[in-house]
N, C-alpha and C positions, 0 to 999 in steps of 0.2 A: 653481468647485467641481466641476462635472461633469468638467472636464479633469483635475483633481487625482485624482478618483476613478478615472478611466480609466487614468491613469498608475500609480497604486498597483496596480490590477488587473493591468496589464501587468508590473510588477515582480514581483508575486507569481507570475504565470504563468511568467516567466523563471526564477525561483528554483526553482519546482517541476519544471520540465521542462528545466533547463539542460543536463543530460547528453544528453537526447534531441535538443535543438536543436544541441548541439555535434556529436553523432554524425551527424545528417543533413546538417549544414552541411559536415562533412568529406567525406561521401559525395558531396554535390553538387559540391564542388570537385575531387574525384578524377575524377568523370565529365567535368567541364569540362576538366580537364587532358588526359584521354584524347581528348576531342573535338579539342582544340587540337593534340595530337600527330598525329592523323589528318590534319588540315588542313595542318600543316607538312610531313608526309610527302608528301602529294599535291602541294604546291607544289614540293618538292625533286624529286620524280619528274617533274613537269611541266617543270621547267627543264632537267633532264638527259635528257628524252625525245628520242630521235632525234639525240643529240648527235654521236656518231661519224659518222653518215651525213651530218649537216649540214656537218661539217668537210670531208668528202670532196667533197660537192657544191660547197662554196665554192671549194675548190682547183680543181676541174675547170671551174667556171663562169668563174673569173678567167682560167684558161688559154685558154678558148674565145673570150674577147673581148679578147685582148691587142691594143692599138692600136685598139680599137673601143669603142663605147658601147652599153649596154643589151643588145644582141644583135648577132651578126655582121651588119654592114651598117647598123647604127643610126647610127653617126657620120656616114656619108655623107648620110643623110636630113636630119639636123639641120644639117650644114654647108651644104647646098644652100639651106635656108630661111633660116638665121639670119645667116650671115657677111656677106651683102650688105646686111643691114638694120641693122647695128650703129650706123652713123653716124646713120641716120634716127631710131632709137630714142633715141640720146643727145640729139639736137636737141629732139625732142618732150619728153623727160623734163625738160630744162632750161627749156623755153619754155611748154609747154602740157600740164599733167598729165592733163587729161581726155582729150585726143586720144591721149596716150601710153598711157593705160590701155586705151582701146578698140583701139588699134593693136597693143599688145603682147598683148592677149587674143586677137586674131585670129591673130597669128603663133603663139602658144602652142597654140591649138586646132588649127591646121594641122599643127604638129609632132606633136601627139598623134595626130591623124587619120592622118597619113602613117606614123607609127611603127606604129600598129595595123594599117593596111592592108598595109604593107610587111613586116609581121612574119611570119616563118616559125617563130613561137615554139613552137607545138605540136610541130612536127617537131624543132626544136632541143632543146627540153626533153626530149622522149621519148628522143632519142638520148643526151642528157646523163645522164638517169636510168638508162636501160637499160645504158649503158656503164659506169656507176659502181656502181649498186645492184641492178640487175635486179629492180626493184619496179614494180608497175603501179598499185596503189591509192594514188597520191599526187596531191595537188592543188598547183598552184604559181601564183605571180603575180609578174610583173616590174613594178616601179613606178618612176615618176619622182618624186623628192622635191624637187629644187631645180634651177632653171635661171636663170642670171644672165649678163649681158653686161658687158664692160668695154671702154672706149675707150683708157685709158692703161695697162692691165695691173695697176692697183692698186685703183681704185674700181669696185665692181660695182653694176649696176642689175638688180633682181630682176624677172624675168618671171613666175616661179611659185615659191613663193607670194608675192604682193606684200605681204601682211600676214604678217610672220614669226611673229606670235602664233597664227595659224591654220594652222600648218604641218601638212601631211597628205600621204599617199602617193596619187599619181594612178596607177591601174592602166593598164598598157600592154597586157599580154597575160597570159592565164591565167584560171582559174576559182576560185581561192581568194579568199574574201571577208574572212576574219578575219586581219588583220595584227597581230602582236604580237612581243615580244622572244623569246618561246619558239619561234616558227617562222621567225624571221629567219635566212636562210642567208648572205647577203652584204649589205654596206652599203658602196658604193663612191662616192667623191667625186673628181672630176678637174678640175683647173684649170691655167691656163698664165699665166706672168708676162708673156707677150707682149701688146702692145696689139691691140685689135680681135679679142678672142677671147671665149670664154664659159666659165662654170663649170657643171658638171652633177653632180648626185648622183642615184643610183638604187639600187634594192635588189632582191633576190630572196628571196621567201618560199616555203617548201615545207612541207607538212604531210600527214599521213595522213588519209584520208577519215574514219576512225573513231578519231581520236586519243583522245577522252574515254573511249570504250568500252575501248580498249586499256589506258589508264591505270587504269581501275577494275578491269579484269581482273587487272592486275599487283598491285593493292593488295588483292585479295580475301583472300589469306592473312593479311595484316596486319589487315584489318578483322575477319576471323573471330576471330583471337586476341585482338584488342582487345575484341570483343563478349563473348567467353568470360571474359576477365579482369574486365570490368565486372560480368558476371553472377555470377562467383565472389565478387567484393567485396560485391555486394548480398546474396548468400546468407549470407556470413560476418557482415555487419552485422546481418542479421535474426536469425541465431543468437545473436550476442552480445547483441543487444537483448532477445531473449526470455529469455536466461539472466540478464541484468541485472534484468529485471522479476521473475523467479523469486527471485533472491537478495534483491531489495528486499522482497518479500513475506515471505520467511523472516526477514529482519532485523527487520521490523516485528512479526512474531509473537514472535520472541525477545525483543524489547524489551518487548512487552506482558507476556510471561511473567515477565521479570525484575522489571518494575515490581510485578507482583502478589506475587512471592516476597519482594521487598524490604519490602513493606507487612506481610506475614505475619511476617517475621523481626524487624522493628523493634519490634513490640509486646512479645514476651517479653524481648528484649534491653534494652528501656527499663526493664522491671521489675527485671532483674538489676542495672543501673546504680543505680537508686534504692535497691534493697535494700543494695547494697554501701556506698552513701553513708550510709544509715541506720546500718549496722554501724560505720562509721568514726566517726560522731557519738556513739557510746556512750562515747567517751573512755577506752578501754582503754589502759593504760600500756605494754603489751607492745610493744617496739620492732619485733620480728620480725613481729608481727601487722600493725603499721602498714605495713611494707614489702610484705607480702602484699596488703593493701588497695590500695596504690599500683599493684602489678602488675595486680591484677584491674581496677582502674579504667582503666589504660592499655590493656590488652588488650580490654576491653569496648568502649572508644571506638574502638580500631583495628578491631574486628569491625564496629562500626556504620559506620565509614567505608568498610570493605570492601563492605558491603551497599549503601550509598548511592552508591558510585562504581563499582559493578560494570559498568554499561553504559559509563561513561566509560573505565574501564580497558581493557575489551575493544576499544574503538574507538581509544583512545590518540590522541584528537584534541586539538590544542593549544588550541582554543577551548573545550573542555569540561573540561579539567584545569587547575586552578589551581596556580601555583608561587609560592614565597616564598623569602626568603634565610634560610639556616640555618647555624649553626656546625657544620661537618661533624664536628669532634672530639667535641663533646658528643652529637650525634645518634648517632654510631657507638657511643659508650660506652653510651648508653641502650638501643640496639637489642641490643647484645651482652649487657647485663645481663638484659634481658627474656628473651632466648633461653636464657641460661645457667640460669635458674631451674629449668627442667624437664629440663636436660641435665647437671647437675652430676656425676652419678654415672658417666656413660658417656663424656663428652667433656671434654677440656681445651682451653678457648678462651683464647688469649693475644692481647692487643692491644698492639702496639708503635707508639706515636705518635712518629714520627721528626721530625714537623714541630715538636712541642713548643710553640713560641710560637703564639699564636692565629692560626689560618689565616683568610684572608679569607672572609667568608660566601659560601656557594654557593647559586645559584638552583636550586631543585629542588622537586619535589612529595614531601612527606614520606611519604605513604602508598606511593607508587610506589617510593621509595628504600628504605623499610623492607621492602617485598615483595621487591625485588631482593636485598638482603643476606640475608633469611630464606631465599630459595630457594637461594642459594649455600651457606649454612650447612647446610640440610637435605640438599642433594646430598652435601656433604662427610661428613656423618654416615651417610647412607643407603648410599653406595657405599664403605664402609670395613669391612674384615673384621677389623681389629685389635681386641684387647680394650681397649686404651687408645687411644682416638681423639684425635687432636690437630689443632686448627685454629689457624693463625697468621694474624692480621689485622694488616696493616701499613699505616699511613698515612704516605706520604712525598711530598716535593716534588722534582720533577725538571724542571730548566729552568723553564719557565713553566706547568707542569702539576702537578696533584695526582694521585697514584696510590693506589688502594686495592687492596692485594693480599690475597687470601683463598686460602691454601694449606692442604693437608691431607696426611695420610700414608695415604691410601686406596689403592684398587686401580689408580687411574690410568685413562687413556683411550687406546685404541689410535690409531695414526696414521690409520687408515682412518676411524675415528669422529670424529676431531677436526674434520673438515670438515662433519660432519652434526649434531653435538650441539645446535646452535642451531635446527635445523629443527623445525617443528611436528609433534608426535606421534612424534618419533624416540626410540627406546629401543634401546640397544646390547644385543645378545644376548651374555651372558657367563656366567661361573660364578656371580656374585653377582646373582641376579635379585630385583628388588624391584617391588612394585606401584606403579602410577602411570600417568599418561596421556602422559607425554613432553612436558609443557607447561612445566615449570619453567624450563629454560634458554631456551626459546623466548620466554617472557615477560621473562626477564632481558635478552635481546637487544633486544626491543621497547622496554623501558624505557630502556635505554642509548641507543638510536636516538632516542627521543622527546626526551631531554635533550640530544641532539647530542654525546654523549660517544663514547668508543670502548672496546671490550673486547678483551682479548688472552688467549689460552689457552696455557699451557705444561703439558704432561703426557706421561707415558710409563707403560706398563703396569708395575705393581708399584712405582712410585716416587711415586705421588700426583699431584695436580693443583694448578695455580695459576691462578686467574682474576684478571686485573688490570683494574680499571676506571680508565680514563684520563679525567680531568676537565680540559678545557682552561680556562684562565683568561682567554682572549681574549673 
């Protein structure tokens, strides 16, 4: 029970703060990506550091030890110790492994000792570097990696390292302690197919005394710009978050206000609906009066729905606005009839149903669809300077789509304004100025998008306008 309560609390918390969690999660991942970018950049710089110089040193080093090993004179030292002992090593290896190990270790240590004592490595390396790079702040190390002997020229017996899984570099000369792929200059392996010879592998490592400091100094501009970009992202996130909180407070205040206004409007409106119903129940035989009652009833209910759905309409959220299937032909006729009641003297509205046969019911929100058509009709009347205003409403089927065309003989819309008329609060400045907030066509576009329909505008100055609502049947 306690676990269920904690889980419910967590779900409620996530729902309440989901945008905050998403925002800060995105910020965290952006910083993480930036950090990964810096690490990758450092690794690339580290692998390319001293690259050209290493290539030059490698070439000069190989040229300096042609027909020699490790350093000039190294081959002679190894030959003097090892070549005369190959037969002894082979016999011991095949007969007595313990004696072979101790004997081979003593030979290997003697070779290392003589190579170190016989080395003129510092002089050799100094002349190599100064002749190639003219740099002084460099550390180096020459290492022995592998030493094996063969009796038949095919099979080799390892003297170092005897355990191939513990392969490591044995320093011969130099003061560099850190061996890695990044500071490796040469990796040389020499063997012979002749019997009673040996195979040797050795390497040269070179690095700057202050490699890491140099790399960090090279990356300072990148690090600085990365830091600035992260700081800017954080500042932008904070500004967006503060603005979001402000907008959220304003939305809550607006919702509270609309709820209060809805309550205040519903009370007198309910009285109007009841009074109209009472008037209808008087059983007056006048047919025209009955039609007026029906119009009052429909428009009162429409106004009531307008008040009750104000918040939902402004948000136009699918989860808060219900939709049902309607006969589009009957619905259009009803809307046009209701609108024409008050406009008979000034506007001629004609409805051309080219579908004729009953169209397939369309999924829509009746209130929103009525608002859409009323707004287009109001615009057609408002922006019309003719004494006889005409509106043509055409319902037609084209391919797998239904189209509702609402055209007029008004003043038309300029080419410049055609791209802006659906923007919020946009009003074109022209000769025919009318009061309004510039929200009518904005709501039309929002309602069309809510239903996942499309809207098309054809217009020219002085030739009227045509709005086409395209309803996909898919």
